C-alpha positions as protocol buffer text, in pm:
chain_id: "A"
residue {
  index: 1
  type: MET
  ca { x: 805 y: 2357 z: 1379 }
}
residue {
  index: 2
  type: PRO
  ca { x: 472 y: 2277 z: 1547 }
}
residue {
  index: 3
  type: GLU
  ca { x: 437 y: 2039 z: 1837 }
}
residue {
  index: 4
  type: LEU
  ca { x: 474 y: 1682 z: 1704 }
}
residue {
  index: 5
  type: THR
  ca { x: 359 y: 1483 z: 2004 }
}
residue {
  index: 6
  type: TRP
  ca { x: 104 y: 1501 z: 2283 }
}
residue {
  index: 7
  type: ARG
  ca { x: 54 y: 1343 z: 2621 }
}
residue {
  index: 8
  type: LEU
  ca { x: -221 y: 1085 z: 2637 }
}
residue {
  index: 9
  type: GLY
  ca { x: -388 y: 1276 z: 2920 }
}
residue {
  index: 10
  type: ASP
  ca { x: -456 y: 1553 z: 2670 }
}
residue {
  index: 11
  type: ARG
  ca { x: -708 y: 1517 z: 2392 }
}
residue {
  index: 12
  type: PRO
  ca { x: -530 y: 1563 z: 2060 }
}
residue {
  index: 13
  type: ALA
  ca { x: -613 y: 1900 z: 1909 }
}
residue {
  index: 14
  type: LEU
  ca { x: -793 y: 1816 z: 1586 }
}
residue {
  index: 15
  type: ASP
  ca { x: -909 y: 2072 z: 1338 }
}
residue {
  index: 16
  type: ASP
  ca { x: -1133 y: 2049 z: 1032 }
}
residue {
  index: 17
  type: ARG
  ca { x: -876 y: 1871 z: 815 }
}
residue {
  index: 18
  type: PRO
  ca { x: -922 y: 1505 z: 727 }
}
residue {
  index: 19
  type: VAL
  ca { x: -738 y: 1281 z: 973 }
}
residue {
  index: 20
  type: TRP
  ca { x: -538 y: 975 z: 870 }
}
residue {
  index: 21
  type: LEU
  ca { x: -392 y: 734 z: 1122 }
}
residue {
  index: 22
  type: GLU
  ca { x: -95 y: 505 z: 1065 }
}
residue {
  index: 23
  type: ILE
  ca { x: -61 y: 229 z: 1322 }
}
residue {
  index: 24
  type: GLY
  ca { x: 293 y: 97 z: 1363 }
}
residue {
  index: 25
  type: PHE
  ca { x: 466 y: 336 z: 1124 }
}
residue {
  index: 26
  type: GLY
  ca { x: 805 y: 163 z: 1152 }
}
residue {
  index: 27
  type: GLY
  ca { x: 1069 y: 405 z: 1025 }
}
residue {
  index: 28
  type: GLY
  ca { x: 813 y: 665 z: 922 }
}
residue {
  index: 29
  type: GLU
  ca { x: 882 y: 647 z: 546 }
}
residue {
  index: 30
  type: HIS
  ca { x: 519 y: 585 z: 450 }
}
residue {
  index: 31
  type: LEU
  ca { x: 388 y: 838 z: 702 }
}
residue {
  index: 32
  type: ALA
  ca { x: 621 y: 1115 z: 580 }
}
residue {
  index: 33
  type: GLU
  ca { x: 553 y: 1047 z: 213 }
}
residue {
  index: 34
  type: GLN
  ca { x: 175 y: 1050 z: 264 }
}
residue {
  index: 35
  type: ALA
  ca { x: 208 y: 1375 z: 462 }
}
residue {
  index: 36
  type: ALA
  ca { x: 413 y: 1531 z: 181 }
}
residue {
  index: 37
  type: ARG
  ca { x: 163 y: 1418 z: -84 }
}
residue {
  index: 38
  type: HIS
  ca { x: -138 y: 1537 z: 119 }
}
residue {
  index: 39
  type: PRO
  ca { x: -54 y: 1863 z: 299 }
}
residue {
  index: 40
  type: ASP
  ca { x: -425 y: 1925 z: 360 }
}
residue {
  index: 41
  type: VAL
  ca { x: -451 y: 1607 z: 574 }
}
residue {
  index: 42
  type: LEU
  ca { x: -347 y: 1568 z: 937 }
}
residue {
  index: 43
  type: LEU
  ca { x: -151 y: 1243 z: 972 }
}
residue {
  index: 44
  type: ILE
  ca { x: -124 y: 1081 z: 1313 }
}
residue {
  index: 45
  type: GLY
  ca { x: 125 y: 801 z: 1362 }
}
residue {
  index: 46
  type: ALA
  ca { x: 165 y: 556 z: 1650 }
}
residue {
  index: 47
  type: GLU
  ca { x: 481 y: 351 z: 1700 }
}
residue {
  index: 48
  type: PRO
  ca { x: 606 y: 191 z: 2023 }
}
residue {
  index: 49
  type: PHE
  ca { x: 973 y: 158 z: 1924 }
}
residue {
  index: 50
  type: GLN
  ca { x: 1204 y: 453 z: 1990 }
}
residue {
  index: 51
  type: ASN
  ca { x: 1423 y: 392 z: 1687 }
}
residue {
  index: 52
  type: GLY
  ca { x: 1119 y: 409 z: 1461 }
}
residue {
  index: 53
  type: VAL
  ca { x: 1002 y: 732 z: 1622 }
}
residue {
  index: 54
  type: ALA
  ca { x: 1350 y: 883 z: 1585 }
}
residue {
  index: 55
  type: SER
  ca { x: 1358 y: 783 z: 1218 }
}
residue {
  index: 56
  type: ALA
  ca { x: 1012 y: 934 z: 1159 }
}
residue {
  index: 57
  type: LEU
  ca { x: 1121 y: 1258 z: 1326 }
}
residue {
  index: 58
  type: ARG
  ca { x: 1419 y: 1272 z: 1090 }
}
residue {
  index: 59
  type: HIS
  ca { x: 1192 y: 1225 z: 785 }
}
residue {
  index: 60
  type: ILE
  ca { x: 952 y: 1491 z: 914 }
}
residue {
  index: 61
  type: ASP
  ca { x: 1233 y: 1737 z: 985 }
}
residue {
  index: 62
  type: GLU
  ca { x: 1411 y: 1681 z: 652 }
}
residue {
  index: 63
  type: ARG
  ca { x: 1089 y: 1753 z: 463 }
}
residue {
  index: 64
  type: ALA
  ca { x: 971 y: 2031 z: 696 }
}
residue {
  index: 65
  type: LEU
  ca { x: 635 y: 1861 z: 736 }
}
residue {
  index: 66
  type: THR
  ca { x: 385 y: 2040 z: 959 }
}
residue {
  index: 67
  type: ASN
  ca { x: 85 y: 1809 z: 921 }
}
residue {
  index: 68
  type: VAL
  ca { x: 213 y: 1511 z: 1124 }
}
residue {
  index: 69
  type: ARG
  ca { x: 160 y: 1422 z: 1490 }
}
residue {
  index: 70
  type: LEU
  ca { x: 329 y: 1126 z: 1658 }
}
residue {
  index: 71
  type: HIS
  ca { x: 247 y: 904 z: 1952 }
}
residue {
  index: 72
  type: ALA
  ca { x: 552 y: 720 z: 2080 }
}
residue {
  index: 73
  type: GLY
  ca { x: 361 y: 425 z: 2222 }
}
residue {
  index: 74
  type: ASP
  ca { x: 91 y: 167 z: 2166 }
}
residue {
  index: 75
  type: ALA
  ca { x: -175 y: 263 z: 1911 }
}
residue {
  index: 76
  type: ARG
  ca { x: -447 y: 122 z: 2134 }
}
residue {
  index: 77
  type: GLU
  ca { x: -372 y: 390 z: 2395 }
}
residue {
  index: 78
  type: LEU
  ca { x: -386 y: 659 z: 2129 }
}
residue {
  index: 79
  type: MET
  ca { x: -713 y: 531 z: 1985 }
}
residue {
  index: 80
  type: GLU
  ca { x: -875 y: 539 z: 2330 }
}
residue {
  index: 81
  type: ALA
  ca { x: -791 y: 912 z: 2347 }
}
residue {
  index: 82
  type: LEU
  ca { x: -948 y: 988 z: 2009 }
}
residue {
  index: 83
  type: PRO
  ca { x: -1313 y: 1090 z: 1980 }
}
residue {
  index: 84
  type: GLU
  ca { x: -1560 y: 880 z: 1783 }
}
residue {
  index: 85
  type: ASP
  ca { x: -1584 y: 907 z: 1404 }
}
residue {
  index: 86
  type: VAL
  ca { x: -1280 y: 1135 z: 1369 }
}
residue {
  index: 87
  type: VAL
  ca { x: -1045 y: 933 z: 1143 }
}
residue {
  index: 88
  type: ASN
  ca { x: -1091 y: 918 z: 765 }
}
residue {
  index: 89
  type: ARG
  ca { x: -824 y: 658 z: 682 }
}
residue {
  index: 90
  type: VAL
  ca { x: -624 y: 402 z: 874 }
}
residue {
  index: 91
  type: PHE
  ca { x: -305 y: 236 z: 753 }
}
residue {
  index: 92
  type: ILE
  ca { x: -178 y: -84 z: 915 }
}
residue {
  index: 93
  type: LEU
  ca { x: 122 y: -189 z: 710 }
}
residue {
  index: 94
  type: PHE
  ca { x: 311 y: -511 z: 781 }
}
residue {
  index: 95
  type: PRO
  ca { x: 223 y: -555 z: 1149 }
}
residue {
  index: 96
  type: ASP
  ca { x: 400 y: -829 z: 1342 }
}
residue {
  index: 97
  type: PRO
  ca { x: 225 y: -1149 z: 1226 }
}
residue {
  index: 98
  type: TRP
  ca { x: 306 y: -1351 z: 1540 }
}
residue {
  index: 99
  type: PRO
  ca { x: 309 y: -1665 z: 1321 }
}
residue {
  index: 100
  type: LYS
  ca { x: 326 y: -1925 z: 1599 }
}
residue {
  index: 101
  type: ALA
  ca { x: -17 y: -2040 z: 1715 }
}
residue {
  index: 102
  type: ARG
  ca { x: 68 y: -1983 z: 2080 }
}
residue {
  index: 103
  type: HIS
  ca { x: 141 y: -1616 z: 1997 }
}
residue {
  index: 104
  type: HIS
  ca { x: -180 y: -1544 z: 1803 }
}
residue {
  index: 105
  type: LYS
  ca { x: -324 y: -1372 z: 2112 }
}
residue {
  index: 106
  type: ARG
  ca { x: -64 y: -1097 z: 2052 }
}
residue {
  index: 107
  type: ARG
  ca { x: -183 y: -1017 z: 1702 }
}
residue {
  index: 108
  type: LEU
  ca { x: -315 y: -668 z: 1650 }
}
residue {
  index: 109
  type: MET
  ca { x: -623 y: -763 z: 1450 }
}
residue {
  index: 110
  type: THR
  ca { x: -847 y: -896 z: 1726 }
}
residue {
  index: 111
  type: GLN
  ca { x: -1221 y: -839 z: 1769 }
}
residue {
  index: 112
  type: PRO
  ca { x: -1175 y: -576 z: 2045 }
}
residue {
  index: 113
  type: PHE
  ca { x: -922 y: -387 z: 1832 }
}
residue {
  index: 114
  type: ILE
  ca { x: -1150 y: -402 z: 1527 }
}
residue {
  index: 115
  type: ALA
  ca { x: -1435 y: -264 z: 1739 }
}
residue {
  index: 116
  type: GLU
  ca { x: -1210 y: 25 z: 1845 }
}
residue {
  index: 117
  type: LEU
  ca { x: -1118 y: 88 z: 1480 }
}
residue {
  index: 118
  type: ALA
  ca { x: -1489 y: 104 z: 1401 }
}
residue {
  index: 119
  type: ARG
  ca { x: -1538 y: 354 z: 1682 }
}
residue {
  index: 120
  type: VAL
  ca { x: -1273 y: 603 z: 1563 }
}
residue {
  index: 121
  type: LEU
  ca { x: -1315 y: 556 z: 1187 }
}
residue {
  index: 122
  type: ARG
  ca { x: -1586 y: 767 z: 1025 }
}
residue {
  index: 123
  type: PRO
  ca { x: -1858 y: 593 z: 821 }
}
residue {
  index: 124
  type: GLY
  ca { x: -1717 y: 572 z: 469 }
}
residue {
  index: 125
  type: GLY
  ca { x: -1362 y: 577 z: 608 }
}
residue {
  index: 126
  type: VAL
  ca { x: -1109 y: 331 z: 472 }
}
residue {
  index: 127
  type: LEU
  ca { x: -884 y: 83 z: 651 }
}
residue {
  index: 128
  type: ARG
  ca { x: -585 y: -49 z: 454 }
}
residue {
  index: 129
  type: PHE
  ca { x: -420 y: -358 z: 601 }
}
residue {
  index: 130
  type: VAL
  ca { x: -109 y: -492 z: 426 }
}
residue {
  index: 131
  type: THR
  ca { x: 84 y: -805 z: 516 }
}
residue {
  index: 132
  type: ASP
  ca { x: 324 y: -1043 z: 346 }
}
residue {
  index: 133
  type: TRP
  ca { x: 207 y: -1342 z: 553 }
}
residue {
  index: 134
  type: ARG
  ca { x: -78 y: -1541 z: 393 }
}
residue {
  index: 135
  type: ALA
  ca { x: -203 y: -1678 z: 726 }
}
residue {
  index: 136
  type: TYR
  ca { x: -222 y: -1331 z: 879 }
}
residue {
  index: 137
  type: ALA
  ca { x: -411 y: -1199 z: 577 }
}
residue {
  index: 138
  type: ALA
  ca { x: -661 y: -1486 z: 613 }
}
residue {
  index: 139
  type: TRP
  ca { x: -684 y: -1428 z: 991 }
}
residue {
  index: 140
  type: THR
  ca { x: -753 y: -1057 z: 938 }
}
residue {
  index: 141
  type: LEU
  ca { x: -1001 y: -1114 z: 659 }
}
residue {
  index: 142
  type: GLU
  ca { x: -1196 y: -1363 z: 869 }
}
residue {
  index: 143
  type: ARG
  ca { x: -1220 y: -1123 z: 1162 }
}
residue {
  index: 144
  type: MET
  ca { x: -1299 y: -818 z: 951 }
}
residue {
  index: 145
  type: GLN
  ca { x: -1572 y: -1000 z: 760 }
}
residue {
  index: 146
  type: GLY
  ca { x: -1716 y: -1101 z: 1098 }
}
residue {
  index: 147
  type: SER
  ca { x: -1756 y: -733 z: 1187 }
}
residue {
  index: 148
  type: PRO
  ca { x: -2081 y: -574 z: 1067 }
}
residue {
  index: 149
  type: GLN
  ca { x: -1911 y: -230 z: 1076 }
}
residue {
  index: 150
  type: PHE
  ca { x: -1678 y: -308 z: 786 }
}
residue {
  index: 151
  type: HIS
  ca { x: -1714 y: -408 z: 421 }
}
residue {
  index: 152
  type: TRP
  ca { x: -1426 y: -564 z: 225 }
}
residue {
  index: 153
  type: THR
  ca { x: -1388 y: -373 z: -102 }
}
residue {
  index: 154
  type: ALA
  ca { x: -1223 y: -645 z: -315 }
}
residue {
  index: 155
  type: GLU
  ca { x: -1406 y: -746 z: -631 }
}
residue {
  index: 156
  type: SER
  ca { x: -1130 y: -960 z: -785 }
}
residue {
  index: 157
  type: ALA
  ca { x: -795 y: -1115 z: -689 }
}
residue {
  index: 158
  type: ALA
  ca { x: -614 y: -818 z: -841 }
}
residue {
  index: 159
  type: ASP
  ca { x: -765 y: -599 z: -568 }
}
residue {
  index: 160
  type: TRP
  ca { x: -557 y: -771 z: -298 }
}
residue {
  index: 161
  type: ARG
  ca { x: -258 y: -875 z: -509 }
}
residue {
  index: 162
  type: GLU
  ca { x: -180 y: -538 z: -669 }
}
residue {
  index: 163
  type: ALA
  ca { x: -80 y: -232 z: -472 }
}
residue {
  index: 164
  type: PRO
  ca { x: -334 y: 52 z: -475 }
}
residue {
  index: 165
  type: SER
  ca { x: -225 y: 350 z: -684 }
}
residue {
  index: 166
  type: ASP
  ca { x: -150 y: 561 z: -375 }
}
residue {
  index: 167
  type: HIS
  ca { x: 54 y: 294 z: -197 }
}
residue {
  index: 168
  type: VAL
  ca { x: 400 y: 396 z: -76 }
}
residue {
  index: 169
  type: SER
  ca { x: 656 y: 115 z: -63 }
}
residue {
  index: 170
  type: THR
  ca { x: 901 y: 108 z: 226 }
}
residue {
  index: 171
  type: ARG
  ca { x: 1233 y: -58 z: 304 }
}
residue {
  index: 172
  type: TYR
  ca { x: 1050 y: -316 z: 517 }
}
residue {
  index: 173
  type: GLU
  ca { x: 827 y: -413 z: 226 }
}
residue {
  index: 174
  type: ALA
  ca { x: 1132 y: -454 z: 2 }
}
residue {
  index: 175
  type: LYS
  ca { x: 1287 y: -702 z: 247 }
}
residue {
  index: 176
  type: ARG
  ca { x: 1011 y: -957 z: 176 }
}
residue {
  index: 177
  type: LEU
  ca { x: 1032 y: -1125 z: 516 }
}
residue {
  index: 178
  type: GLY
  ca { x: 699 y: -1305 z: 489 }
}
residue {
  index: 179
  type: ASP
  ca { x: 587 y: -1607 z: 294 }
}
residue {
  index: 180
  type: SER
  ca { x: 416 y: -1421 z: 8 }
}
residue {
  index: 181
  type: ALA
  ca { x: 412 y: -1104 z: -195 }
}
residue {
  index: 182
  type: PRO
  ca { x: 231 y: -821 z: -14 }
}
residue {
  index: 183
  type: LEU
  ca { x: -144 y: -871 z: 22 }
}
residue {
  index: 184
  type: PHE
  ca { x: -351 y: -552 z: 23 }
}
residue {
  index: 185
  type: LEU
  ca { x: -679 y: -572 z: 212 }
}
residue {
  index: 186
  type: GLU
  ca { x: -902 y: -265 z: 212 }
}
residue {
  index: 187
  type: PHE
  ca { x: -1220 y: -222 z: 412 }
}
residue {
  index: 188
  type: VAL
  ca { x: -1478 y: 54 z: 428 }
}
residue {
  index: 189
  type: ARG
  ca { x: -1648 y: 152 z: 753 }
}
residue {
  index: 190
  type: VAL
  ca { x: -2024 y: 118 z: 696 }
}
């Protein structure tokens, strides 16, 4: 099995394959399924929690996947190590919504983070953000629409209410811990 992780001091070895990044992959179910469906794509996952990394390694091993690389840590550190315009797709699925106002500063979708997403995502690349918290969807939409580097792709309510055809549901999604059905926000890097 190839090397699955790298030290942040090293630049990740990237080849000519498309690169997809999953930020906060949880148990790795989505990451492993996307890797299995798209063997021609290099999937990079970042997750700070050891149990999630261990679960992802189990999924990768069980399916003998060779197109996945993991970073056991904060995605922001990983993104700083990536070159510009290298990622084709980014998945951010059900990030911690930090629903209390005093915790909003901990939310992932901040202007500096969005600027870093714009730096690593290629023009034409797609960001999929999914949450089951209405307020976090509105928060994210407001910040993303304030960024000139991104365009929201929705043309009707069905575009954010219905899962895209390539969406992979996970156990977390099935728990329905938020205050709404999942909301699917997709943005294109301009």
